[in-house]
N, CA, C and O atoms as CSV, one atom per row, in Angstrom:
chain,resi,resn,atom,element,x,y,z
A,1,MET,N,N,7.126,-8.566,-31.745
A,1,MET,CA,C,6.159,-8.677,-30.821
A,1,MET,C,C,4.688,-8.463,-31.451
A,1,MET,O,O,4.629,-7.822,-32.500
A,2,ARG,N,N,3.452,-8.979,-30.856
A,2,ARG,CA,C,2.346,-9.038,-31.090
A,2,ARG,C,C,1.761,-7.586,-31.104
A,2,ARG,O,O,2.128,-6.813,-30.219
A,3,THR,N,N,0.911,-7.191,-32.016
A,3,THR,CA,C,0.085,-6.046,-31.690
A,3,THR,C,C,-0.967,-6.150,-30.666
A,3,THR,O,O,-1.250,-7.340,-30.528
A,4,LEU,N,N,-1.637,-5.423,-29.919
A,4,LEU,CA,C,-2.609,-5.336,-29.021
A,4,LEU,C,C,-3.684,-5.200,-29.735
A,4,LEU,O,O,-3.819,-4.235,-30.487
A,5,LYS,N,N,-4.449,-5.987,-29.626
A,5,LYS,CA,C,-6.283,-6.091,-30.152
A,5,LYS,C,C,-7.210,-5.887,-29.300
A,5,LYS,O,O,-8.116,-6.678,-29.036
A,6,LEU,N,N,-7.000,-4.601,-28.727
A,6,LEU,CA,C,-7.685,-4.016,-27.436
A,6,LEU,C,C,-8.373,-2.842,-27.999
A,6,LEU,O,O,-7.761,-1.904,-28.511
A,7,HIS,N,N,-9.778,-2.914,-27.886
A,7,HIS,CA,C,-10.681,-1.515,-28.203
A,7,HIS,C,C,-10.859,-0.932,-26.991
A,7,HIS,O,O,-11.502,-1.444,-26.075
A,8,PHE,N,N,-10.189,0.357,-26.943
A,8,PHE,CA,C,-10.648,1.398,-25.531
A,8,PHE,C,C,-12.090,1.958,-25.741
A,8,PHE,O,O,-12.496,1.870,-26.900
A,9,PRO,N,N,-12.834,2.450,-24.943
A,9,PRO,CA,C,-14.055,3.047,-25.016
A,9,PRO,C,C,-13.572,4.433,-25.405
A,9,PRO,O,O,-12.402,4.811,-25.353
A,10,ASP,N,N,-14.492,5.055,-25.754
A,10,ASP,CA,C,-14.380,6.728,-26.562
A,10,ASP,C,C,-14.037,7.494,-25.010
A,10,ASP,O,O,-13.344,8.503,-25.141
A,11,ASP,N,N,-14.376,7.196,-23.754
A,11,ASP,CA,C,-14.240,8.096,-22.760
A,11,ASP,C,C,-12.911,7.368,-21.972
A,11,ASP,O,O,-12.851,7.551,-20.756
A,12,ALA,N,N,-11.950,6.631,-22.554
A,12,ALA,CA,C,-11.024,6.215,-21.807
A,12,ALA,C,C,-9.888,7.075,-21.710
A,12,ALA,O,O,-9.133,6.740,-20.797
A,13,LEU,N,N,-9.571,7.954,-22.280
A,13,LEU,CA,C,-8.763,9.308,-21.877
A,13,LEU,C,C,-9.218,10.217,-21.101
A,13,LEU,O,O,-8.422,10.744,-20.324
A,14,PRO,N,N,-10.533,10.612,-21.106
A,14,PRO,CA,C,-10.997,11.269,-20.090
A,14,PRO,C,C,-11.083,10.783,-18.915
A,14,PRO,O,O,-11.016,11.550,-17.955
A,15,THR,N,N,-11.264,9.288,-18.714
A,15,THR,CA,C,-11.427,8.671,-17.313
A,15,THR,C,C,-9.908,8.770,-16.890
A,15,THR,O,O,-9.686,9.416,-15.866
A,16,LEU,N,N,-8.947,8.267,-17.484
A,16,LEU,CA,C,-7.706,8.149,-17.043
A,16,LEU,C,C,-7.414,9.682,-16.544
A,16,LEU,O,O,-6.978,9.786,-15.397
A,17,ASP,N,N,-7.628,10.952,-17.346
A,17,ASP,CA,C,-7.171,11.900,-16.804
A,17,ASP,C,C,-7.679,12.425,-15.423
A,17,ASP,O,O,-6.992,13.017,-14.591
A,18,THR,N,N,-9.317,12.028,-15.301
A,18,THR,CA,C,-9.885,12.373,-14.109
A,18,THR,C,C,-9.125,11.309,-13.037
A,18,THR,O,O,-8.903,11.751,-11.910
A,19,PHE,N,N,-8.785,10.155,-13.297
A,19,PHE,CA,C,-8.076,9.191,-12.440
A,19,PHE,C,C,-7.030,9.682,-12.034
A,19,PHE,O,O,-7.081,10.068,-10.866
A,20,LEU,N,N,-5.865,9.849,-12.679
A,20,LEU,CA,C,-4.611,10.609,-12.519
A,20,LEU,C,C,-4.787,11.887,-11.388
A,20,LEU,O,O,-3.894,12.122,-10.575
A,21,LYS,N,N,-5.892,12.577,-11.438
A,21,LYS,CA,C,-5.861,13.783,-10.739
A,21,LYS,C,C,-6.198,13.504,-9.386
A,21,LYS,O,O,-5.796,14.146,-8.415
A,22,GLN,N,N,-7.085,12.346,-9.363
A,22,GLN,CA,C,-7.680,11.761,-8.199
A,22,GLN,C,C,-6.797,10.759,-7.318
A,22,GLN,O,O,-7.085,10.591,-6.133
A,23,THR,N,N,-5.705,10.089,-7.916
A,23,THR,CA,C,-5.146,9.053,-7.268
A,23,THR,C,C,-4.063,9.472,-6.295
A,23,THR,O,O,-3.252,10.363,-6.546
A,24,LYS,N,N,-4.096,8.855,-5.299
A,24,LYS,CA,C,-2.962,9.471,-4.400
A,24,LYS,C,C,-1.753,8.276,-4.239
A,24,LYS,O,O,-0.677,8.622,-3.752
A,25,GLU,N,N,-1.931,7.050,-4.605
A,25,GLU,CA,C,-1.115,6.167,-4.493
A,25,GLU,C,C,-0.022,6.271,-5.716
A,25,GLU,O,O,-0.473,6.305,-6.861
A,26,ALA,N,N,1.253,6.317,-5.535
A,26,ALA,CA,C,2.284,6.325,-6.495
A,26,ALA,C,C,2.258,5.470,-7.428
A,26,ALA,O,O,2.326,5.795,-8.613
A,27,ARG,N,N,2.146,4.131,-6.974
A,27,ARG,CA,C,2.400,2.721,-8.140
A,27,ARG,C,C,1.135,2.982,-8.910
A,27,ARG,O,O,1.077,2.895,-10.136
A,28,VAL,N,N,0.052,3.329,-8.077
A,28,VAL,CA,C,-1.447,3.412,-9.285
A,28,VAL,C,C,-1.276,4.614,-10.435
A,28,VAL,O,O,-1.720,4.603,-11.583
A,29,PHE,N,N,-0.494,5.654,-9.772
A,29,PHE,CA,C,-0.184,6.852,-10.568
A,29,PHE,C,C,0.522,6.563,-12.015
A,29,PHE,O,O,0.226,6.862,-13.172
A,30,ARG,N,N,1.529,5.887,-11.444
A,30,ARG,CA,C,2.626,5.421,-12.511
A,30,ARG,C,C,1.756,4.524,-13.558
A,30,ARG,O,O,1.882,4.731,-14.765
A,31,ARG,N,N,1.072,3.749,-13.177
A,31,ARG,CA,C,0.545,2.817,-13.930
A,31,ARG,C,C,-0.477,3.366,-14.948
A,31,ARG,O,O,-0.581,3.068,-16.137
A,32,ALA,N,N,-1.331,4.383,-14.092
A,32,ALA,CA,C,-2.255,4.962,-15.022
A,32,ALA,C,C,-1.809,5.772,-16.028
A,32,ALA,O,O,-2.427,5.969,-17.074
A,33,GLN,N,N,-0.451,6.381,-15.659
A,33,GLN,CA,C,0.316,7.099,-16.786
A,33,GLN,C,C,0.643,6.477,-18.137
A,33,GLN,O,O,0.458,6.935,-19.265
A,34,ALA,N,N,1.209,5.244,-17.719
A,34,ALA,CA,C,1.556,4.463,-18.681
A,34,ALA,C,C,0.491,4.026,-19.720
A,34,ALA,O,O,0.635,3.934,-20.939
A,35,VAL,N,N,-0.713,3.754,-18.901
A,35,VAL,CA,C,-1.804,3.000,-19.695
A,35,VAL,C,C,-2.198,4.211,-20.299
A,35,VAL,O,O,-2.514,3.947,-21.459
A,36,ARG,N,N,-2.340,5.510,-20.048
A,36,ARG,CA,C,-2.809,6.517,-20.957
A,36,ARG,C,C,-1.826,6.816,-21.941
A,36,ARG,O,O,-2.240,7.330,-22.980
A,37,GLU,N,N,-0.455,6.571,-21.810
A,37,GLU,CA,C,0.250,6.870,-23.322
A,37,GLU,C,C,-0.192,5.556,-24.196
A,37,GLU,O,O,-0.205,5.726,-25.415
A,38,VAL,N,N,-0.509,4.428,-23.763
A,38,VAL,CA,C,-0.744,3.505,-24.766
A,38,VAL,C,C,-2.292,3.759,-25.288
A,38,VAL,O,O,-2.559,3.510,-26.464
A,39,VAL,N,N,-3.213,4.216,-24.471
A,39,VAL,CA,C,-4.365,4.579,-24.831
A,39,VAL,C,C,-4.298,5.625,-25.997
A,39,VAL,O,O,-5.004,5.397,-26.980
A,40,LYS,N,N,-3.586,6.650,-25.984
A,40,LYS,CA,C,-3.154,7.618,-26.787
A,40,LYS,C,C,-2.596,7.251,-28.198
A,40,LYS,O,O,-2.701,7.923,-29.224
A,41,GLY,N,N,-1.925,5.932,-28.019
A,41,GLY,CA,C,-1.644,5.523,-29.257
A,41,GLY,C,C,-0.099,5.020,-29.583
A,41,GLY,O,O,0.414,4.642,-30.636
A,42,GLN,N,N,0.492,5.191,-28.083
A,42,GLN,CA,C,2.042,4.911,-28.365
A,42,GLN,C,C,2.164,3.301,-28.125
A,42,GLN,O,O,1.320,2.603,-27.564
A,43,ARG,N,N,3.338,2.893,-28.649
A,43,ARG,CA,C,3.437,1.506,-28.478
A,43,ARG,C,C,4.000,0.926,-27.449
A,43,ARG,O,O,4.899,1.550,-26.885
A,44,LEU,N,N,3.672,-0.218,-27.017
A,44,LEU,CA,C,3.982,-0.608,-25.419
A,44,LEU,C,C,5.300,-0.758,-25.460
A,44,LEU,O,O,5.823,-0.290,-24.449
A,45,GLN,N,N,6.052,-1.220,-26.217
A,45,GLN,CA,C,7.726,-1.185,-26.049
A,45,GLN,C,C,8.445,0.383,-25.901
A,45,GLN,O,O,9.547,0.669,-25.433
A,46,THR,N,N,7.451,1.223,-26.449
A,46,THR,CA,C,8.100,2.732,-26.410
A,46,THR,C,C,7.796,3.149,-24.796
A,46,THR,O,O,8.617,3.739,-24.093
A,47,VAL,N,N,6.830,2.844,-24.477
A,47,VAL,CA,C,6.143,3.468,-23.007
A,47,VAL,C,C,6.906,2.524,-22.178
A,47,VAL,O,O,7.508,3.144,-21.301
A,48,SER,N,N,7.088,1.381,-22.132
A,48,SER,CA,C,7.926,0.697,-21.555
A,48,SER,C,C,9.247,0.890,-21.033
A,48,SER,O,O,9.750,0.607,-19.946
A,49,ASP,N,N,9.750,1.521,-22.221
A,49,ASP,CA,C,11.225,1.672,-22.123
A,49,ASP,C,C,11.340,3.179,-21.570
A,49,ASP,O,O,12.258,3.534,-20.831
A,50,THR,N,N,10.329,4.007,-21.998
A,50,THR,CA,C,10.172,5.513,-21.442
A,50,THR,C,C,9.823,5.343,-19.937
A,50,THR,O,O,10.624,5.895,-19.182
A,51,LEU,N,N,8.927,4.777,-19.431
A,51,LEU,CA,C,8.362,4.705,-18.053
A,51,LEU,C,C,9.148,3.602,-17.248
A,51,LEU,O,O,8.604,3.267,-16.196
A,52,TYR,N,N,10.235,3.033,-17.536
A,52,TYR,CA,C,10.858,2.036,-17.083
A,52,TYR,C,C,9.880,0.875,-16.536
A,52,TYR,O,O,10.172,0.252,-15.516
A,53,PHE,N,N,8.938,0.670,-17.121
A,53,PHE,CA,C,8.063,-1.033,-16.988
A,53,PHE,C,C,8.762,-2.019,-17.657
A,53,PHE,O,O,9.495,-1.714,-18.597
A,54,THR,N,N,8.629,-3.174,-17.289
A,54,THR,CA,C,8.685,-4.293,-18.117
A,54,THR,C,C,7.651,-4.397,-19.004
A,54,THR,O,O,6.507,-4.061,-18.698
A,55,TYR,N,N,8.000,-4.906,-20.259
A,55,TYR,CA,C,6.931,-5.092,-21.074
A,55,TYR,C,C,5.971,-5.633,-20.832
A,55,TYR,O,O,4.922,-5.027,-21.050
A,56,SER,N,N,5.923,-6.886,-20.324
A,56,SER,CA,C,4.869,-7.956,-19.558
A,56,SER,C,C,4.136,-7.211,-18.374
A,56,SER,O,O,2.966,-7.503,-18.127
A,57,ALA,N,N,4.755,-6.324,-17.691
A,57,ALA,CA,C,4.010,-5.682,-16.551
A,57,ALA,C,C,3.010,-4.604,-17.352
A,57,ALA,O,O,1.828,-4.466,-17.036
A,58,LEU,N,N,3.480,-4.062,-18.139
A,58,LEU,CA,C,2.996,-2.868,-18.774
A,58,LEU,C,C,1.672,-3.731,-19.433
A,58,LEU,O,O,0.516,-3.457,-19.109
A,59,ARG,N,N,1.952,-4.620,-20.234
A,59,ARG,CA,C,1.065,-5.108,-20.978
A,59,ARG,C,C,-0.268,-5.763,-20.191
A,59,ARG,O,O,-1.421,-5.860,-20.611
A,60,LYS,N,N,0.283,-6.164,-18.940
A,60,LYS,CA,C,-0.985,-6.597,-17.963
A,60,LYS,C,C,-1.757,-5.692,-17.490
A,60,LYS,O,O,-2.941,-5.993,-17.338
A,61,TRP,N,N,-1.310,-4.377,-17.140
A,61,TRP,CA,C,-2.032,-3.246,-16.614
A,61,TRP,C,C,-2.858,-2.579,-17.886
A,61,TRP,O,O,-3.943,-2.034,-17.683
A,62,VAL,N,N,-2.376,-2.642,-18.986
A,62,VAL,CA,C,-3.068,-2.443,-20.172
A,62,VAL,C,C,-4.544,-3.067,-20.220
A,62,VAL,O,O,-5.620,-2.470,-20.194
A,63,TYR,N,N,-4.285,-4.436,-20.296
A,63,TYR,CA,C,-5.525,-5.540,-20.197
A,63,TYR,C,C,-6.385,-5.416,-19.050
A,63,TYR,O,O,-7.602,-5.600,-19.057
A,64,ARG,N,N,-5.672,-5.089,-18.062
A,64,ARG,CA,C,-6.664,-5.165,-16.877
A,64,ARG,C,C,-7.425,-3.798,-16.872
A,64,ARG,O,O,-8.534,-3.740,-16.340
A,65,PHE,N,N,-6.856,-2.695,-17.453
A,65,PHE,CA,C,-7.480,-1.406,-17.524
A,65,PHE,C,C,-8.809,-1.683,-18.569
A,65,PHE,O,O,-9.994,-1.469,-18.313
A,66,ALA,N,N,-8.179,-2.269,-19.920
A,66,ALA,CA,C,-9.143,-2.450,-20.946
A,66,ALA,C,C,-10.641,-3.294,-20.340
A,66,ALA,O,O,-11.768,-3.043,-20.767
A,67,ASN,N,N,-10.314,-4.357,-19.231
A,67,ASN,CA,C,-11.190,-5.071,-18.852
A,67,ASN,C,C,-11.935,-4.961,-17.568
A,67,ASN,O,O,-12.851,-5.683,-17.174
A,68,GLN,N,N,-11.354,-3.871,-16.942
A,68,GLN,CA,C,-11.725,-3.508,-15.487
A,68,GLN,C,C,-12.106,-2.076,-15.345
A,68,GLN,O,O,-13.015,-1.768,-14.575
A,69,GLY,N,N,-11.443,-1.151,-16.067
A,69,GLY,CA,C,-11.399,0.295,-16.130
A,69,GLY,C,C,-10.444,0.463,-14.971
A,69,GLY,O,O,-9.699,-0.435,-14.579
A,70,PRO,N,N,-10.515,1.680,-14.447
A,70,PRO,CA,C,-9.459,2.292,-13.652
A,70,PRO,C,C,-9.322,1.353,-12.235
A,70,PRO,O,O,-8.285,1.429,-11.577
A,71,GLN,N,N,-10.402,0.490,-11.824
A,71,GLN,CA,C,-10.352,-0.286,-10.755
A,71,GLN,C,C,-9.038,-1.262,-11.157
A,71,GLN,O,O,-8.270,-1.524,-10.232
A,72,GLY,N,N,-8.783,-1.735,-12.306
A,72,GLY,CA,C,-8.045,-2.785,-12.571
A,72,GLY,C,C,-6.470,-2.247,-12.201
A,72,GLY,O,O,-5.583,-3.080,-12.019
A,73,LEU,N,N,-6.240,-1.022,-12.121
A,73,LEU,CA,C,-4.999,-0.400,-12.004
A,73,LEU,C,C,-4.671,-0.731,-10.523
A,73,LEU,O,O,-3.505,-0.589,-10.157
A,74,PHE,N,N,-5.472,-1.100,-9.770
A,74,PHE,CA,C,-5.005,-1.400,-8.135
A,74,PHE,C,C,-4.412,-2.530,-7.909
A,74,PHE,O,O,-4.579,-3.329,-8.831
A,75,ASP,N,N,-3.595,-3.027,-6.785
A,75,ASP,CA,C,-3.093,-3.969,-6.639
A,75,ASP,C,C,-4.256,-5.002,-6.072
A,75,ASP,O,O,-5.091,-4.488,-5.327
A,76,ARG,N,N,-4.363,-6.199,-6.317
A,76,ARG,CA,C,-5.340,-6.948,-5.911
A,76,ARG,C,C,-4.836,-7.451,-4.511
A,76,ARG,O,O,-3.681,-7.161,-4.199
A,77,PRO,N,N,-5.634,-8.206,-3.613
A,77,PRO,CA,C,-5.617,-8.648,-2.356
A,77,PRO,C,C,-4.659,-9.652,-2.602
A,77,PRO,O,O,-4.734,-10.398,-3.578
A,78,ARG,N,N,-3.473,-9.721,-1.486
A,78,ARG,CA,C,-2.527,-10.782,-1.491
A,78,ARG,C,C,-2.767,-11.672,-0.590
A,78,ARG,O,O,-3.333,-11.425,0.475
A,79,SER,N,N,-2.325,-12.866,-0.972
A,79,SER,CA,C,-2.581,-13.931,0.443
A,79,SER,C,C,-1.649,-13.841,1.230
A,79,SER,O,O,-0.581,-13.259,1.044
A,80,GLY,N,N,-2.075,-14.538,2.357
A,80,GLY,CA,C,-0.986,-14.810,3.542
A,80,GLY,C,C,-1.872,-14.327,4.709
A,80,GLY,O,O,-3.073,-14.081,4.601
A,81,ARG,N,N,-1.078,-14.212,5.936
A,81,ARG,CA,C,-1.636,-13.964,7.152
A,81,ARG,C,C,-1.561,-12.523,7.225
A,81,ARG,O,O,-0.535,-11.880,7.002
A,82,PRO,N,N,-2.768,-11.999,7.569
A,82,PRO,CA,C,-2.778,-10.484,7.920
A,82,PRO,C,C,-1.635,-9.981,8.836
A,82,PRO,O,O,-0.846,-10.731,9.411
A,83,PRO,N,N,-1.633,-8.718,8.906
A,83,PRO,CA,C,-0.644,-8.170,9.921
A,83,PRO,C,C,-1.149,-8.391,11.279
A,83,PRO,O,O,-2.375,-8.346,11.386
A,84,LYS,N,N,-0.393,-8.645,12.450
A,84,LYS,CA,C,-0.627,-8.675,13.530
A,84,LYS,C,C,-1.110,-7.245,14.318
A,84,LYS,O,O,-2.002,-7.055,15.144
A,85,VAL,N,N,-0.244,-6.438,13.769
A,85,VAL,CA,C,-0.273,-5.022,14.363
A,85,VAL,C,C,-1.266,-4.205,13.517
A,85,VAL,O,O,-0.902,-3.579,12.522
A,86,THR,N,N,-2.392,-4.236,13.907
A,86,THR,CA,C,-3.626,-3.229,13.152
A,86,THR,C,C,-3.391,-1.764,13.568
A,86,THR,O,O,-2.666,-1.350,14.473
A,87,CYS,N,N,-4.033,-1.188,12.855
A,87,CYS,CA,C,-4.094,0.344,13.215
A,87,CYS,C,C,-4.575,0.733,14.748
A,87,CYS,O,O,-4.165,1.642,15.470
A,88,ALA,N,N,-5.366,-0.052,14.941
A,88,ALA,CA,C,-6.013,0.448,16.441
A,88,ALA,C,C,-5.006,-0.380,17.211
A,88,ALA,O,O,-5.108,-0.080,18.400
A,89,LEU,N,N,-4.340,-1.040,17.072
A,89,LEU,CA,C,-3.319,-1.562,18.045
A,89,LEU,C,C,-2.103,-0.630,18.069
A,89,LEU,O,O,-1.481,-0.434,19.113
A,90,GLU,N,N,-1.784,-0.077,16.938
A,90,GLU,CA,C,-0.691,0.941,16.951
A,90,GLU,C,C,-1.119,2.236,17.390
A,90,GLU,O,O,-0.278,3.020,17.831
A,91,LEU,N,N,-2.533,2.606,17.309
A,91,LEU,CA,C,-2.792,3.820,18.032
A,91,LEU,C,C,-2.756,3.668,19.531
A,91,LEU,O,O,-2.280,4.504,20.299
A,92,HIS,N,N,-3.414,2.290,19.943
A,92,HIS,CA,C,-3.387,2.132,21.559
A,92,HIS,C,C,-1.647,2.115,21.992
A,92,HIS,O,O,-1.347,2.728,23.017
A,93,LEU,N,N,-0.708,1.526,21.331
A,93,LEU,CA,C,0.626,1.649,21.954
A,93,LEU,C,C,1.072,2.934,21.838
A,93,LEU,O,O,1.799,3.324,22.752
A,94,ASN,N,N,0.766,3.881,20.733
A,94,ASN,CA,C,1.238,5.238,20.847
A,94,ASN,C,C,0.680,6.097,21.973
A,94,ASN,O,O,1.241,7.045,22.522
A,95,ARG,N,N,-0.501,5.604,22.211
A,95,ARG,CA,C,-1.294,6.237,23.469
A,95,ARG,C,C,-0.501,5.674,24.700
A,95,ARG,O,O,-0.329,6.439,25.649
A,96,LEU,N,N,-0.104,4.653,24.748
A,96,LEU,CA,C,0.345,3.794,25.922
A,96,LEU,C,C,1.813,4.509,26.452
A,96,LEU,O,O,2.195,4.670,27.611
A,97,ILE,N,N,2.487,4.875,25.170
A,97,ILE,CA,C,4.036,5.443,25.581
A,97,ILE,C,C,4.000,6.566,26.205
A,97,ILE,O,O,4.765,6.908,27.106
A,98,ASP,N,N,2.849,7.364,25.615
A,98,ASP,CA,C,2.878,8.920,26.379
A,98,ASP,C,C,2.289,8.789,27.937
A,98,ASP,O,O,2.366,9.681,28.782
A,99,GLN,N,N,1.778,7.680,28.096
A,99,GLN,CA,C,1.662,7.516,30.162
A,99,GLN,C,C,2.839,7.002,30.708
A,99,GLN,O,O,3.863,6.578,30.171
A,100,ALA,N,N,2.526,7.110,31.798
A,100,ALA,CA,C,3.724,6.771,32.523
A,100,ALA,C,C,3.606,5.263,32.836
A,100,ALA,O,O,2.540,4.707,33.102
A,101,PRO,N,N,4.851,4.643,32.776
A,101,PRO,CA,C,4.826,3.019,32.989
A,101,PRO,C,C,4.236,2.576,34.287
A,101,PRO,O,O,3.429,1.657,34.421
A,102,LEU,N,N,4.723,3.324,35.215
A,102,LEU,CA,C,4.409,2.983,36.684
A,102,LEU,C,C,2.714,2.749,36.788
A,102,LEU,O,O,2.149,1.840,37.397
A,103,GLN,N,N,2.158,3.722,36.095
A,103,GLN,CA,C,0.729,3.655,36.237
A,103,GLN,C,C,0.311,2.223,35.620
A,103,GLN,O,O,-0.757,1.798,36.061
A,104,HIS,N,N,0.759,1.666,34.977
A,104,HIS,CA,C,0.606,0.418,34.476
A,104,HIS,C,C,1.170,-0.980,35.268
A,104,HIS,O,O,0.948,-2.151,34.959
A,105,GLY,N,N,1.788,-0.572,36.134
A,105,GLY,CA,C,2.430,-1.774,36.944
A,105,GLY,C,C,3.835,-2.169,36.275
A,105,GLY,O,O,4.287,-3.313,36.328
A,106,ALA,N,N,4.511,-1.032,35.604
A,106,ALA,CA,C,5.832,-1.574,35.135
A,106,ALA,C,C,6.672,-1.330,36.417
A,106,ALA,O,O,6.280,-0.619,37.342
A,107,VAL,N,N,7.944,-2.026,36.390
A,107,VAL,CA,C,8.823,-1.837,37.516
A,107,VAL,C,C,9.690,-0.464,37.438
A,107,VAL,O,O,10.133,0.128,38.423
A,108,SER,N,N,9.852,-0.056,36.041
A,108,SER,CA,C,10.872,1.281,36.015
A,108,SER,C,C,10.022,2.315,35.590
A,108,SER,O,O,8.830,2.180,35.315
A,109,SER,N,N,10.684,3.368,35.546
A,109,SER,CA,C,9.755,4.803,35.295
A,109,SER,C,C,10.068,5.159,33.843
A,109,SER,O,O,9.620,6.218,33.404
A,110,GLN,N,N,10.906,4.248,32.949
A,110,GLN,CA,C,10.750,4.125,31.718
A,110,GLN,C,C,10.357,2.821,30.826
A,110,GLN,O,O,10.637,1.646,31.066
A,111,TRP,N,N,9.732,3.282,29.883
A,111,TRP,CA,C,9.062,2.171,29.128
A,111,TRP,C,C,10.478,1.267,28.349
A,111,TRP,O,O,11.540,1.759,27.968
A,112,SER,N,N,10.092,-0.009,28.297
A,112,SER,CA,C,11.048,-0.904,27.447
A,112,SER,C,C,10.063,-1.561,26.405
A,112,SER,O,O,8.836,-1.485,26.457
A,113,CYS,N,N,10.784,-2.197,25.483
A,113,CYS,CA,C,9.860,-2.737,24.875
A,113,CYS,C,C,9.072,-4.268,25.091
A,113,CYS,O,O,8.127,-4.760,24.473
A,114,ARG,N,N,9.680,-4.657,25.950
A,114,ARG,CA,C,9.279,-6.034,26.640
A,114,ARG,C,C,8.102,-5.460,27.514
A,114,ARG,O,O,6.993,-5.942,27.283
A,115,GLU,N,N,8.204,-4.446,28.534
A,115,GLU,CA,C,7.384,-4.054,29.184
A,115,GLU,C,C,5.954,-3.610,28.411
A,115,GLU,O,O,4.825,-3.917,28.794
A,116,LEU,N,N,6.269,-2.863,27.307
A,116,LEU,CA,C,5.215,-2.362,26.384
A,116,LEU,C,C,4.787,-3.588,25.937
A,116,LEU,O,O,3.557,-3.553,25.945
A,117,ALA,N,N,5.241,-4.821,25.490
A,117,ALA,CA,C,4.427,-5.783,25.076
A,117,ALA,C,C,3.533,-6.482,26.091
A,117,ALA,O,O,2.420,-6.942,25.836
A,118,ALA,N,N,4.070,-6.506,27.121
A,118,ALA,CA,C,3.284,-7.082,28.427
A,118,ALA,C,C,1.899,-6.545,28.563
A,118,ALA,O,O,0.851,-7.188,28.514
A,119,VAL,N,N,2.083,-5.099,28.765
A,119,VAL,CA,C,1.031,-4.156,29.085
A,119,VAL,C,C,-0.004,-4.250,28.018
A,119,VAL,O,O,-1.181,-4.425,28.335
A,120,LEU,N,N,0.420,-4.127,26.573
A,120,LEU,CA,C,-0.148,-4.577,25.665
A,120,LEU,C,C,-1.028,-5.662,25.637
A,120,LEU,O,O,-2.241,-5.514,25.486
A,121,ALA,N,N,-0.433,-6.837,25.785
A,121,ALA,CA,C,-0.980,-8.195,25.929
A,121,ALA,C,C,-1.900,-8.286,26.906
A,121,ALA,O,O,-2.903,-8.941,26.623
A,122,ARG,N,N,-1.822,-7.729,28.161
A,122,ARG,CA,C,-2.697,-7.349,29.468
A,122,ARG,C,C,-3.819,-6.995,28.833
A,122,ARG,O,O,-4.782,-7.758,28.754
A,123,GLU,N,N,-3.798,-5.773,28.309
A,123,GLU,CA,C,-4.678,-4.673,28.005
A,123,GLU,C,C,-5.862,-5.089,26.757
A,123,GLU,O,O,-7.070,-4.853,26.786
A,124,THR,N,N,-5.149,-5.710,25.789
A,124,THR,CA,C,-5.751,-5.768,24.460
A,124,THR,C,C,-6.007,-7.489,24.253
A,124,THR,O,O,-7.015,-7.970,23.735
A,125,GLY,N,N,-5.011,-8.155,24.709
A,125,GLY,CA,C,-5.211,-9.455,24.730
A,125,GLY,C,C,-4.393,-9.860,23.386
A,125,GLY,O,O,-4.383,-11.063,23.123
A,126,VAL,N,N,-3.844,-9.157,22.687
A,126,VAL,CA,C,-2.587,-9.484,21.645
A,126,VAL,C,C,-1.315,-9.561,21.961
A,126,VAL,O,O,-0.729,-8.565,22.384
A,127,GLN,N,N,-0.750,-10.643,21.820
A,127,GLN,CA,C,0.707,-11.157,22.212
A,127,GLN,C,C,1.463,-10.541,20.982
A,127,GLN,O,O,1.263,-10.849,19.807
A,128,LEU,N,N,2.295,-9.689,21.412
A,128,LEU,CA,C,3.331,-8.880,20.434
A,128,LEU,C,C,4.733,-9.497,21.026
A,128,LEU,O,O,4.817,-9.737,22.231
A,129,GLY,N,N,5.660,-9.706,20.272
A,129,GLY,CA,C,7.051,-9.611,20.589
A,129,GLY,C,C,7.747,-8.231,20.780
A,129,GLY,O,O,7.467,-7.259,20.080
A,130,ARG,N,N,8.646,-8.214,21.746
A,130,ARG,CA,C,9.378,-6.966,21.563
A,130,ARG,C,C,9.787,-6.222,20.315
A,130,ARG,O,O,9.701,-4.997,20.232
A,131,GLU,N,N,10.286,-7.089,19.237
A,131,GLU,CA,C,10.676,-6.733,17.912
A,131,GLU,C,C,9.641,-5.846,17.211
A,131,GLU,O,O,9.846,-4.812,16.576
A,132,SER,N,N,8.313,-6.568,17.501
A,132,SER,CA,C,7.191,-5.965,16.825
A,132,SER,C,C,6.818,-4.607,17.534
A,132,SER,O,O,6.232,-3.739,16.887
A,133,VAL,N,N,7.140,-4.421,18.811
A,133,VAL,CA,C,6.910,-3.303,19.295
A,133,VAL,C,C,7.685,-2.301,18.804
A,133,VAL,O,O,7.268,-1.187,18.488
A,134,ARG,N,N,9.056,-2.768,18.719
A,134,ARG,CA,C,10.139,-1.697,18.362
A,134,ARG,C,C,9.799,-1.334,17.138
A,134,ARG,O,O,9.622,-0.138,16.905
A,135,GLY,N,N,9.663,-2.185,16.254
A,135,GLY,CA,C,9.058,-1.598,14.867
A,135,GLY,C,C,7.906,-0.669,14.821
A,135,GLY,O,O,7.981,0.261,14.018
A,136,VAL,N,N,6.773,-0.790,15.617
A,136,VAL,CA,C,5.888,0.115,15.574
A,136,VAL,C,C,6.491,1.597,16.042
A,136,VAL,O,O,6.254,2.647,15.446
A,137,LEU,N,N,7.307,1.469,17.212
A,137,LEU,CA,C,7.934,2.670,17.838
A,137,LEU,C,C,8.782,3.272,16.728
A,137,LEU,O,O,8.686,4.484,16.532
A,138,LYS,N,N,9.576,2.562,16.007
A,138,LYS,CA,C,10.447,2.856,14.916
A,138,LYS,C,C,9.900,3.937,13.916
A,138,LYS,O,O,10.344,5.044,13.611
A,139,LYS,N,N,8.706,3.194,13.478
A,139,LYS,CA,C,7.765,3.830,12.484
A,139,LYS,C,C,7.293,5.194,12.651
A,139,LYS,O,O,7.178,6.044,11.767
A,140,LYS,N,N,7.020,5.308,13.955
A,140,LYS,CA,C,6.393,6.334,14.806
A,140,LYS,C,C,7.303,7.730,14.585
A,140,LYS,O,O,6.810,8.828,14.328
A,141,THR,N,N,8.654,7.469,14.731
A,141,THR,CA,C,9.692,8.533,14.779
A,141,THR,C,C,10.033,8.982,13.329
A,141,THR,O,O,10.874,9.860,13.135
């Protein structure tokens, strides 16, 4: 295996220590821990075996830290369609289930996922299927 030809700045370890104390995301925390060990002088293979990273993944995070600093340890934005259920829509749905269905023109006194989807579409203009509504409700419990 090739050796890394990277030179880290003198403040790399204190920067990583501070970053480890502040980060809340578990994936980013693990990456920072692994990169910290490499910056301290551990071999990539040793760190990848110890912390259960693949060698190539660890190498990528080390290079990204060297080039971008702590911000390089975060996930990059992913391509694809953005989710239909936004935080605002989720809050609206959660407020809706606390209200009586009859107030919103529902036929029965209990909400169904289909009724919730219909009322949500009428009030917000966002068409959701009953399974999407069910997923939001399941996440709440």
